LUMZA-502280 format. One record per atom (N, C-alpha, C): atom name; y, z, x. Coordinates in steps of 0.2 Angstrom, whole numbers. Example, Ala and Ser with C-alpha at 12.3 -4.5 7.8 and 13.67 -1.06 7.14 Angstrom:
atom/Y/Z/X
N/-28/39/66;
CA/-22/39/62;
C/-16/39/66;
N/-11/35/64;
CA/-5/36/68;
C/0/39/64;
***
This chain:
atom/Y/Z/X
N/-225/514/38;
CA/-221/514/42;
C/-217/507/38;
N/-219/503/34;
CA/-218/498/30;
C/-214/501/24;
N/-216/503/23;
CA/-210/510/19;
C/-203/510/20;
N/-205/513/28;
CA/-198/516/31;
C/-191/510/33;
N/-196/504/36;
CA/-193/499/38;
C/-188/497/31;
N/-190/494/24;
CA/-191/493/17;
C/-183/498/16;
N/-185/502/19;
CA/-178/509/14;
C/-173/510/18;
N/-176/507/27;
CA/-172/507/31;
C/-167/500/31;
N/-170/494/28;
CA/-165/486/26;
C/-164/486/20;
N/-162/492/15;
CA/-161/491/11;
C/-153/497/11;
N/-156/501/15;
CA/-148/507/16;
C/-143/502/19;
N/-146/499/26;
CA/-140/494/29;
C/-138/489/25;
N/-140/485/17;
CA/-137/481/14;
C/-133/484/11;
N/-138/491/9;
CA/-131/498/5;
C/-127/497/9;
N/-125/500/15;
CA/-119/502/16;
C/-115/495/17;
N/-119/487/17;
CA/-113/482/20;
C/-111/481/14;
N/-113/481/6;
CA/-108/479/1;
C/-104/486/1;
N/-104/491/4;
CA/-101/496/0;
C/-94/496/4;
N/-94/492/10;
CA/-90/490/15;
C/-85/486/9;
N/-78/487/11;
CA/-69/485/6;
C/-70/478/9;
N/-71/476/12;
CA/-69/469/15;
C/-75/462/13;
N/-80/467/10;
CA/-88/462/12;
C/-86/458/5;
N/-83/461/0;
CA/-81/457/-5;
C/-78/452/-6;
N/-71/451/-5;
CA/-63/446/-1;
C/-66/443/2;
N/-73/445/8;
CA/-74/439/13;
C/-79/434/8;
N/-81/437/5;
CA/-86/431/2;
C/-83/427/-2;
N/-78/431/-7;
CA/-73/426/-12;
C/-67/419/-4;
N/-66/424/-3;
CA/-63/418/2;
C/-67/413/3;
N/-75/413/7;
CA/-78/409/9;
C/-80/402/0;
N/-81/408/-2;
CA/-82/403/-10;
C/-77/399/-10;
N/-70/401/-10;
CA/-66/397/-12;
C/-64/390/-6;
N/-65/392/-1;
CA/-65/387/5;
C/-69/382/3;
N/-76/385/3;
CA/-81/380/2;
C/-77/375/-6;
N/-77/378/-10;
CA/-73/375/-17;
C/-68/371/-14;
N/-64/373/-12;
CA/-57/369/-10;
C/-58/364/-4;
N/-63/364/0;
CA/-67/357/4;
C/-70/351/-2;
N/-72/355/-6;
CA/-76/350/-9;
C/-71/347/-14;
N/-66/349/-17;
CA/-60/348/-20;
C/-57/339/-16;
N/-54/344/-11;
CA/-51/338/-7;
C/-55/333/-5;
N/-62/333/-3;
CA/-66/329/-2;
C/-67/323/-6;
N/-68/324/-14;
CA/-69/320/-19;
C/-62/318/-18;
N/-56/319/-19;
CA/-52/317/-21;
C/-49/310/-17;
N/-53/313/-10;
CA/-51/307/-4;
C/-55/302/-4;
N/-61/305/-9;
CA/-65/299/-11;
C/-62/294/-16;
N/-62/298/-20;
CA/-58/296/-25;
C/-52/287/-24;
N/-47/293/-20;
CA/-44/287/-19;
C/-44/281/-14;
N/-49/281/-11;
CA/-51/274/-8;
C/-55/271/-11;
N/-58/273/-18;
CA/-61/269/-22;
C/-56/266/-24;
N/-51/269/-29;
CA/-48/266/-30;
C/-41/261/-26;
N/-39/263/-21;
CA/-36/258/-17;
C/-40/252/-17;
N/-46/251/-18;
CA/-51/246/-15;
C/-50/242/-19;
N/-52/245/-28;
CA/-50/242/-31;
C/-46/237/-35;
N/-39/241/-32;
CA/-33/239/-32;
C/-31/234/-28;
N/-34/230/-21;
CA/-34/228/-18;
C/-35/221/-21;
N/-41/219/-24;
CA/-47/216/-25;
C/-42/214/-32;
N/-41/218/-36;
CA/-38/217/-40;
C/-30/212/-39;
N/-27/214/-34;
CA/-21/208/-31;
C/-25/202/-30;
N/-28/204/-25;
CA/-33/196/-22;
C/-34/191/-26;
N/-38/193/-33;
CA/-38/191/-38;
C/-30/189/-43;
N/-26/193/-42;
CA/-21/190/-45;
C/-17/185/-42;
N/-17/184/-32;
CA/-16/181/-32;
C/-19/175/-29;
N/-25/173/-31;
CA/-28/165/-31;
C/-28/162/-37;
N/-25/159/-30;
CA/-23/151/-38;
C/-30/147/-36;
N/-34/147/-43;
CA/-40/142/-40;
C/-35/134/-39;
N/-39/129/-35;
CA/-39/124/-34;
C/-45/121/-36;
N/-46/114/-42;
CA/-49/114/-46;
C/-53/106/-39;
N/-51/107/-32;
CA/-55/101/-30;
C/-57/104/-26;
N/-57/112/-26;
CA/-63/116/-22;
C/-70/114/-22;
N/-72/117/-30;
CA/-77/113/-29;
C/-81/109/-29;
N/-76/106/-33;
CA/-80/94/-30;
C/-78/92/-23;
N/-75/97/-18;
CA/-74/93/-11;
C/-80/93/-9;
N/-85/96/-9;
CA/-93/93/-5;
C/-94/90/-9;
N/-93/87/-17;
CA/-98/83/-21;
C/-93/76/-18;
N/-88/77/-16;
CA/-85/69/-17;
C/-87/67/-8;
N/-83/70/-4;
CA/-88/69/3;
C/-94/69/6;
N/-97/70/0;
CA/-106/70/-1;
C/-107/61/-6;
N/-101/60/-9;
CA/-105/51/-14;
C/-100/49/-10;
N/-97/49/-4;
CA/-94/43/-2;
C/-99/40/4;
N/-95/33/3;
CA/-103/30/9;
C/-97/28/14;
N/-102/27/17;
CA/-101/25/26;
C/-102/16/25;
N/-95/12/27;
CA/-94/7/29;
C/-99/3/34;
N/-106/-1/35;
CA/-111/1/37;
C/-110/-9/40;
N/-113/-11/45;
CA/-114/-16/46;
C/-119/-22/42;
N/-119/-26/39;
CA/-122/-32/35;
C/-130/-32/39;
N/-130/-29/44;
CA/-138/-31/49;
C/-142/-24/48;
N/-149/-26/46;
CA/-154/-20/50;
C/-154/-20/55;
N/-154/-21/61;
CA/-151/-15/66;
C/-146/-20/69;
N/-142/-15/70;
CA/-134/-17/74;
C/-135/-15/80;
N/-142/-14/83;
CA/-140/-18/89;
C/-139/-21/93;
N/-144/-25/90;
CA/-146/-32/91;
C/-140/-39/89;
N/-136/-36/86;
CA/-131/-40/83;
C/-126/-42/89;
N/-120/-43/85;
CA/-118/-46/90;
C/-111/-50/87;
N/-105/-49/88;
CA/-101/-53/84;
C/-97/-59/89;
N/-100/-61/84;
CA/-98/-70/89;
C/-90/-73/88;
N/-90/-69/79;
CA/-80/-73/81;
C/-76/-66/78;
N/-71/-65/78;
CA/-67/-59/76;
C/-62/-60/71;
N/-60/-55/68;
CA/-55/-57/63;
C/-49/-58/67;
N/-44/-63/64;
CA/-39/-63/64;
C/-32/-59/65;
N/-31/-52/68;
CA/-29/-49/70;
C/-21/-52/73;
N/-13/-50/69;
CA/-9/-52/73;
C/-6/-49/76;
N/-8/-40/78;
CA/-9/-37/85;
C/-13/-36/89;
N/-17/-39/91;
CA/-23/-38/92;
C/-19/-44/99;
N/-23/-44/105;
CA/-22/-47/111;
C/-24/-50/111;
N/-19/-57/116;
CA/-23/-61/115;
C/-27/-68/116;
N/-34/-64/120;
CA/-39/-63/120;
C/-45/-65/115;
N/-43/-58/110;
CA/-46/-56/105;
C/-44/-60/100;
N/-38/-65/98;
CA/-35/-69/92;
C/-38/-76/96;
N/-39/-78/102;
CA/-41/-83/102;
C/-52/-84/101;
N/-53/-78/101;
CA/-59/-79/98;
C/-59/-76/90;
N/-55/-79/87;
CA/-55/-75/79;
C/-51/-83/77;
N/-52/-86/80;
CA/-50/-95/80;
C/-56/-99/78;
N/-59/-101/72;
CA/-65/-107/70;
C/-62/-113/72;
N/-64/-119/76;
CA/-61/-125/76;
C/-64/-129/69;
N/-65/-131/66;
CA/-65/-135/62;
C/-60/-144/58;
N/-66/-148/62;
CA/-63/-157/59;
C/-57/-155/62;
N/-54/-153/70;
CA/-51/-154/76;
C/-44/-151/73;
N/-47/-145/69;
CA/-43/-139/68;
C/-43/-133/66;
N/-39/-130/72;
CA/-41/-124/73;
C/-39/-117/65;
N/-41/-115/64;
CA/-43/-110/57;
C/-43/-101/62;
N/-36/-98/55;
CA/-37/-89/57;
C/-44/-87/54;
N/-47/-84/58;
CA/-53/-82/53;
C/-52/-78/48;
N/-52/-73/42;
CA/-56/-69/41;
C/-57/-64/39;
N/-63/-64/39;
CA/-68/-59/43;
C/-71/-59/49;
N/-76/-59/51;
CA/-83/-58/55;
C/-89/-62/56;
N/-91/-65/63;
CA/-99/-70/60;
C/-102/-64/66;
N/-107/-64/65;
CA/-110/-58/65;
C/-119/-61/67;
N/-123/-61/71;
CA/-128/-67/76;
C/-127/-62/80;
N/-137/-61/78;
CA/-141/-61/84;
C/-142/-63/92;
N/-146/-59/98;
CA/-142/-63/102;
C/-149/-67/104;
N/-153/-65/101;
CA/-158/-73/100;
C/-157/-81/96;
N/-151/-79/93;
CA/-151/-84/90;
C/-155/-84/82;
N/-161/-80/81;
CA/-166/-81/75;
C/-158/-78/71;
N/-165/-80/66;
CA/-164/-78/59;
C/-164/-72/57;
N/-160/-71/51;
CA/-162/-61/52;
C/-160/-57/45;
N/-161/-53/41;
CA/-160/-51/34;
C/-154/-51/33;
N/-151/-49/29;
CA/-141/-50/28;
C/-142/-41/23;
N/-140/-37/23;
CA/-140/-32/20;
C/-133/-30/16;
N/-135/-26/12;
CA/-128/-24/8;
C/-123/-18/13;
N/-117/-20/16;
CA/-115/-13/16;
C/-112/-10/12;
N/-111/-10/5;
CA/-107/-5/1;
C/-115/-5/-5;
N/-117/0/-6;
CA/-117/-1/-17;
C/-112/-5/-20;
N/-114/-8/-24;
CA/-112/-11/-28;
C/-116/-13/-36;
N/-111/-21/-39;
CA/-115/-24/-42;
C/-112/-32/-38;
N/-116/-39/-42;
CA/-116/-46/-39;
C/-111/-47/-44;
N/-106/-49/-41;
CA/-103/-54/-46;
C/-101/-60/-46;
N/-104/-65/-40;
CA/-103/-69/-38;
C/-108/-71/-33;
N/-110/-78/-34;
CA/-117/-80/-31;
C/-115/-88/-31;
N/-114/-92/-26;
CA/-112/-98/-28;
C/-115/-102/-17;
N/-114/-107/-21;
CA/-117/-114/-14;
C/-111/-116/-15;
N/-107/-118/-6;
CA/-102/-119/-7;
C/-102/-124/-2;
N/-98/-131/-3;
CA/-101/-136/2;
C/-99/-135/13;
N/-94/-130/11;
CA/-91/-129/17;
C/-95/-122/21;
N/-95/-116/18;
CA/-98/-113/18;
C/-104/-110/19;
N/-108/-111/12;
CA/-115/-111/12;
C/-117/-108/6;
N/-121/-104/6;
CA/-123/-98/1;
C/-118/-93/3;
N/-116/-92/-3;
CA/-112/-85/-2;
C/-114/-80/-8;
N/-111/-73/-6;
CA/-115/-67/-13;
C/-108/-64/-12;
N/-105/-60/-18;
CA/-100/-57/-19;
C/-99/-50/-20;
N/-98/-45/-18;
CA/-102/-40/-19;
C/-96/-34/-22;
N/-93/-30/-27;
CA/-90/-28/-29;
C/-90/-20/-29;
N/-84/-16/-27;
CA/-86/-10/-25;
C/-82/-3/-29;
N/-83/2/-28;
CA/-79/6/-32;
C/-71/9/-27;
N/-66/10/-29;
CA/-60/7/-28;
C/-58/1/-26;
N/-58/-4/-30;
CA/-56/-11/-28;
C/-58/-12/-20;
N/-65/-9/-18;
CA/-65/-13/-13;
C/-71/-19/-14;
N/-71/-24/-12;
CA/-74/-31/-12;
C/-78/-31/-4;
N/-85/-34/-5;
CA/-89/-36/1;
C/-90/-44/1;
N/-90/-49/4;
CA/-92/-58/5;
C/-95/-57/12;
N/-100/-60/9;
CA/-106/-63/12;
C/-108/-71/12;
N/-106/-73/18;
CA/-106/-81/17;
C/-112/-84/23;
N/-111/-90/24;
CA/-115/-94/27;
C/-124/-90/28;
N/-125/-90/22;
CA/-133/-87/19;
C/-137/-93/16;
N/-144/-91/21;
CA/-151/-97/22;
C/-154/-96/12;
N/-156/-91/14;
CA/-157/-88/5;
C/-156/-82/2;
N/-155/-84/-3;
CA/-154/-77/-8;
C/-159/-74/-11;
N/-159/-69/-14;
CA/-161/-61/-13;
C/-162/-58/-21;
N/-154/-63/-21;
CA/-150/-58/-27;
C/-147/-64/-34;
N/-143/-61/-39;
CA/-143/-66/-45;
C/-137/-62/-47;
N/-132/-66/-50;
CA/-128/-64/-53;
C/-129/-57/-58;
N/-124/-51/-56;
CA/-126/-45/-63;
C/-130/-40/-59;
N/-133/-41/-54;
CA/-140/-36/-51;
C/-135/-31/-47;
N/-136/-23/-49;
CA/-136/-20/-46;
C/-138/-18/-38;
N/-135/-17/-33;
CA/-137/-14/-26;
C/-138/-8/-25;
N/-140/-6/-19;
CA/-138/-1/-17;
C/-136/-2/-9;
N/-136/2/-7;
CA/-131/1/2;
C/-139/2/8;
N/-141/-8/9;
CA/-146/-6/13;
C/-150/-11/10;
N/-152/-13/4;
CA/-153/-17/0;
C/-153/-23/3;
N/-158/-29/4;
CA/-157/-34/6;
C/-152/-44/0;
N/-148/-45/2;
CA/-145/-51/-1;
C/-148/-58/0;
N/-150/-57/8;
CA/-152/-65/9;
C/-154/-61/16;
N/-154/-71/19;
CA/-157/-71/27;
C/-148/-75/30;
N/-150/-72/35;
CA/-142/-78/39;
C/-146/-86/40;
N/-140/-91/38;
CA/-139/-95/39;
C/-135/-101/43;
N/-132/-105/43;
CA/-130/-110/44;
C/-123/-114/40;
N/-119/-115/41;
CA/-115/-119/38;
C/-112/-123/43;
N/-106/-129/40;
CA/-102/-132/42;
C/-96/-130/45;
N/-93/-124/41;
CA/-87/-120/43;
C/-86/-117/49;
N/-94/-116/51;
CA/-94/-112/57;
C/-101/-114/61;
N/-101/-118/61;
CA/-109/-122/66;
C/-106/-118/70;
N/-102/-118/74;
CA/-105/-117/83;
C/-105/-110/83;
N/-106/-105/79;
CA/-109/-100/78;
C/-115/-101/74;
N/-119/-105/77;
CA/-125/-104/74;
C/-127/-101/70;
N/-134/-98/69;
CA/-136/-93/64;
C/-134/-89/63;
N/-131/-88/59;
CA/-126/-81/56;
C/-123/-79/50;
N/-119/-74/50;
CA/-117/-72/42;
C/-111/-71/43;
N/-109/-72/38;
CA/-98/-72/40;
C/-98/-66/33;
N/-96/-62/39;
CA/-90/-55/32;
C/-86/-53/33;
N/-85/-50/25;
CA/-79/-50/22;
C/-76/-46/17;
N/-73/-39/18;
CA/-72/-32/19;
C/-64/-33/16;
N/-62/-33/9;
CA/-56/-32/7;
C/-54/-25/0;
N/-49/-24/5;
CA/-46/-20/-3;
C/-39/-23/-5;
N/-39/-20/-10;
CA/-36/-24/-19;
C/-35/-30/-16;
N/-40/-35/-15;
CA/-40/-42/-14;
C/-38/-42/-7;
N/-35/-38/-4;
CA/-32/-41/3;
C/-38/-38/10;
N/-40/-44/13;
CA/-43/-47/19;
C/-41/-40/24;
N/-46/-36/26;
CA/-45/-32/33;
C/-48/-31/37;
N/-49/-27/43;
CA/-53/-31/47;
C/-62/-26/47;
N/-66/-29/46;
CA/-71/-25/46;
C/-72/-20/51;
N/-72/-25/57;
CA/-76/-20/64;
C/-70/-16/65;
N/-66/-14/62;
CA/-61/-9/62;
C/-63/-3/57;
N/-70/-3/53;
CA/-71/4/48;
C/-78/3/46;
N/-82/-1/50;
CA/-88/1/52;
C/-91/9/54;
N/-93/10/50;
CA/-96/18/55;
C/-89/23/50;
N/-85/20/47;
CA/-78/25/44;
C/-80/25/35;
N/-80/30/32;
CA/-79/32/27;
C/-74/27/22;
N/-74/24/15;
CA/-71/20/10;
C/-66/23/12;
N/-64/30/9;
CA/-55/30/8;
C/-52/29/15;
N/-57/28/21;
CA/-52/26/26;
C/-46/19/25;
N/-49/15/20;
CA/-48/11/19;
C/-39/12/16;
N/-39/14/11;
CA/-33/19/9;
C/-28/22/13;
N/-31/25/17;
CA/-25/26/22;
C/-22/21/27;
N/-28/16/27;
CA/-25/11/34;
C/-22/6/29;
N/-22/4/23;
CA/-19/1/20;
C/-10/5/18;
N/-11/10/16;
CA/-3/14/15;
C/0/15/22;
N/-4/15/28;
CA/-1/14/34;
C/3/6/36;
N/-2/0/35;
CA/1/-6/35;
C/7/-7/30;
N/8/-3/23;
CA/11/-4/21;
C/17/-2/20;
N/17/6/24;
CA/25/8/26;
C/27/2/33;
N/23/1/37;
CA/25/-4/43;
C/29/-9/41;
N/26/-11/34;
CA/28/-17/33;
C/35/-15/29;
N/35/-9/25;
CA/42/-9/23;
C/47/-8/26;
N/44/-5/33;
CA/50/-2/39;
C/50/-9/42;
N/47/-15/45;
CA/49/-21/48;
C/53/-25/42;
N/56/-21/37;
CA/55/-27/29;
C/65/-26/30;
N/65/-19/32;
CA/70/-13/32;
C/73/-16/39;
N/70/-16/44;
CA/74/-18/51;
C/72/-26/49;
N/71/-32/47;
CA/74/-38/44;
C/81/-39/40;
N/80/-34/37;
CA/85/-36/32;
C/92/-32/36;
N/92/-25/40;
CA/97/-25/45;
C/99/-30/48;
N/96/-33/52;
CA/97/-39/55;
C/100/-43/56;
N/99/-46/48;
CA/102/-50/46;
C/107/-48/42;
N/110/-43/40;
CA/116/-41/35;
C/120/-40/44;
N/117/-40/48;
CA/122/-38/55;
C/122/-47/56;
N/117/-52/56;
CA/118/-58/57;
C/123/-61/52;
N/124/-60/48;
CA/128/-60/42;
C/138/-59/44;
N/136/-53/45;
CA/141/-49/47;
C/145/-50/52;
N/140/-52/57;
CA/144/-57/64;
C/147/-64/62;
N/143/-69/58;
CA/146/-76/56;
C/151/-74/55;
N/152/-69/47;
CA/157/-66/46;
C/162/-67/50;
N/162/-64/53;
CA/169/-61/59;
C/170/-67/60;
N/165/-72/64;
CA/165/-78/69;
C/171/-84/63;
N/167/-82/57;
CA/173/-86/52;
C/179/-84/51;
N/180/-78/50;
CA/185/-75/49;
C/192/-75/57;
N/188/-76/63;
CA/191/-78/67;
C/191/-83/68;
N/189/-88/66;
CA/187/-97/67;
C/196/-97/64;
N/194/-93/57;
CA/201/-94/51;
C/208/-92/54;
N/206/-88/57;
CA/214/-83/62;
C/214/-89/66;
N/210/-92/72;
CA/213/-96/75;
C/217/-103/70;
N/212/-105/68;
CA/215/-110/59;
C/223/-109/60;
N/223/-104/58;
CA/227/-102/55;
C/233/-103/61;
N/230/-100/66;
CA/236/-98/70;
C/240/-107/75;
N/233/-111/75;
CA/234/-117/74;
C/240/-120/71;
N/238/-119/63;
CA/243/-122/60;
C/250/-120/59;
N/249/-113/60;
CA/258/-111/61;
C/261/-114/68;
N/257/-113/75;
CA/260/-116/79;
C/263/-121/77;
N/257/-128/73;
CA/258/-134/74;
C/263/-135/68;
N/263/-130/64;
CA/270/-133/58;
C/277/-130/63;
N/276/-123/68;
CA/281/-123/73;
C/286/-129/76;
N/280/-132/81;
CA/278/-137/82;
C/281/-144/80;
N/279/-143/76;
CA/282/-151/71;
C/290/-150/65;
N/291/-141/66;
CA/297/-140/61;
C/303/-143/68;
N/299/-138/76;
CA/304/-141/81;
C/306/-147/83;
N/301/-151/83;
CA/301/-158/81;
C/307/-161/77;
N/305/-160/72;
CA/309/-161/65;
C/318/-158/67;
N/319/-152/68;
CA/325/-151/71;
C/329/-155/76;
N/323/-156/81;
CA/326/-161/85;
C/327/-167/85;
N/324/-169/81;
CA/323/-175/79;
C/330/-175/74;
N/331/-173/70;
CA/337/-171/68;
C/341/-171/70;
N/343/-167/77;
CA/346/-165/79;
C/349/-175/83;
N/344/-174/87;
CA/345/-183/88;
C/346/-187/86;
N/346/-187/79;
CA/347/-192/73;
C/356/-193/72;
N/360/-184/71;
CA/364/-184/69;
C/370/-185/77;
N/364/-181/83;
CA/369/-189/87;
C/371/-194/87;
N/366/-195/86;
CA/365/-205/87;
C/369/-209/80;
N/371/-204/76;
CA/375/-205/69;
C/383/-208/71;
N/384/-197/77;
CA/390/-197/78;
C/391/-203/87;
N/387/-202/89;
CA/390/-208/90;
C/390/-216/87;
N/389/-220/82;
CA/389/-223/81;
C/394/-223/77;
N/397/-217/73;
CA/402/-217/70;
C/408/-217/74;
N/408/-215/84;
CA/415/-215/87;
C/413/-221/89;
N/408/-225/89;
CA/407/-232/91;
C/414/-239/89;
N/413/-237/83;
CA/419/-242/76;
C/424/-239/79;
N/427/-234/81;
CA/436/-230/80;
C/437/-234/87;
N/432/-232/95;
CA/433/-237/98;
C/433/-245/96;
N/433/-247/93;
CA/431/-254/95;
C/439/-255/88;
N/440/-253/84;
CA/443/-253/82;
C/452/-251/88;
N/451/-246/92;
CA/457/-245/95;
C/457/-252/101;
N/452/-254/104;
CA/453/-260/106;
C/456/-266/104;
N/454/-267/96;
CA/454/-274/93;
C/461/-274/91;
N/465/-268/90;
CA/471/-264/89;
C/478/-267/96;
N/473/-266/103;
CA/476/-267/109;
C/477/-274/111;
N/472/-277/105;
CA/471/-283/108;
C/477/-287/104;
N/478/-285/100;
CA/481/-290/94;
C/488/-288/98;
N/489/-281/101;
CA/497/-281/101;
C/497/-284/105;
N/494/-286/112;
CA/496/-289/118;
C/497/-297/116;
N/492/-300/112;
CA/489/-306/110;
C/501/-306/106;
N/504/-302/103;
CA/508/-303/98;
C/513/-302/105;
N/513/-296/111;
CA/519/-298/115;
C/517/-306/118;
N/511/-308/120;
CA/511/-315/124;
C/515/-321/118;
N/514/-319/113;
CA/518/-324/109;
C/526/-325/110;
N/527/-318/109;
CA/535/-316/110;
C/539/-317/119;
N/534/-318/122;
CA/536/-320/128;
C/536/-328/131;
N/529/-331/123;
CA/531/-339/124;
C/539/-339/123;
N/540/-336/116;
CA/543/-339/112;
C/550/-337/115;
N/549/-333/118;
CA/555/-331/124;
C/557/-334/129;
N/552/-337/131;
CA/552/-342/137;
C/554/-350/133;
N/551/-350/129;
CA/551/-358/124;
C/560/-359/124;
N/564/-355/121;
CA/571/-353/120;
C/574/-355/127;
N/571/-349/131;
CA/575/-351/139;
C/575/-359/140;
N/568/-363/142;
CA/569/-370/141;
C/575/-373/139;
N/573/-371/131;
CA/577/-374/125;
C/586/-372/129;
N/588/-369/129;
CA/593/-368/133;
C/596/-371/138;
N/590/-371/142;
CA/592/-373/151;
C/592/-383/148;
N/587/-384/143;
CA/589/-392/146;
C/594/-394/142;
N/596/-389/138;
CA/602/-390/131;
C/610/-389/138;
N/611/-384/139;
CA/615/-383/146;
C/614/-392/152;
N/610/-393/153;
CA/608/-399/156;
C/612/-403/154;
N/610/-407/147;
CA/611/-413/146;
C/621/-411/146;
***
């Protein structure tokens, strides 16, 4: 049976192989498979090349920024301006920084009375609510540049920091550092005390924050990075320049107004002088006319007097003639009577 089955299967495959369409069908199937493999490979190769070109273009277009690598480091190195006390929650600001842009209440609290005179505070006075002494800490890391005892301000410690920043601590009781020391942020500089200039504040520390030698409001920069000082000063410089330009424009307008006023006055003066000249000329002409009329009258008066004198002489001559005639007639009559 097995042999018959094997013979039948062989005969079946033999009949299939003998078919005319068998080998062409096999060739077409193999060709289709090969073509499919080739097309798939080309697509994969093109995708890989496109990805490589995109990466290359991105790498060519990318311009490295030198600050990118150091940005995190710089931000990490910047210190935050801290209040120079160990526990800020227990501290209070008893005297504020005098700010010209602040309201009237804050400006009044920024005035220091000494020797019957008010002075504008260039820093802040910090004290505790219970009035007890406390440790004064370094607001920023830096170096101690000056330690002195002032008769009015008490013991004074001055620190210099990077980027032209200076911190100033006055009214200290005890001092724990000396000039030339390097201190870290939070190191103890001394203890709060009293002084003559700020005696109304009791036990306190007078703290000043300066940038490029100019005092700024410390209260506005607490818990802010040191770089915020640069931005604030640049904004203040712009405001000052704008104010200067506005004041200059105002001065120019005032000067222009004054010049126009002067011009108007000069024009009025010229007009008045012209009017005066005209009136003087008119008066002179009138005076001249009057003098001419007077001279004419004076000239006419002599001629009239001459005529009168002529008439008088004629009358006198006629009278004398009449007298002579009368005399001659009388003489004739007397001779006749004789």
